[in-house]
C-alpha positions, 0 to 999 in steps of 0.5 A, spaced: 552 233 194 552 225 194 551 223 201 556 217 204 553 212 209 558 210 214 557 205 220 561 203 226 560 196 229 565 191 233 569 185 231 568 180 235 572 173 236 568 167 237 562 171 238 564 174 245 571 177 245 572 184 242 578 185 238 576 192 235 572 197 232 570 196 224 568 202 220 564 200 214 562 205 208 557 203 204 559 201 197 555 203 190 552 196 190 549 197 197 554 192 200 558 195 206 566 195 206 571 196 212 577 194 216 578 192 224 582 198 227 586 193 231 587 187 227 586 190 220 582 184 218 577 186 212 570 186 213 564 186 207 557 186 209 552 184 203 546 188 202 541 187 208 535 191 209 535 190 216 542 192 217 541 198 213 535 200 217 539 200 223 544 204 220 539 209 218 536 209 225 542 211 229 543 217 224 536 220 226 
C-alpha cells in the first residue's frame, strides 16, 4: 500500500490575519497541493526539504 502524505497549514493574509486552514497533499513530483478551506484559494508548495522535514516530524 502506498503511503500518502498530508499536511495542514494556515492561509495567512498579509502574513498576519488567518483566513483558514489549508490541507496539502503530496504530489508525485514531491510538490504539495491544496486549497484554503474558507476562501478556496489554491496553494502549491514546491519541493522543499525543510517543509517535508517538518511534516515528517509532526507525523512522529
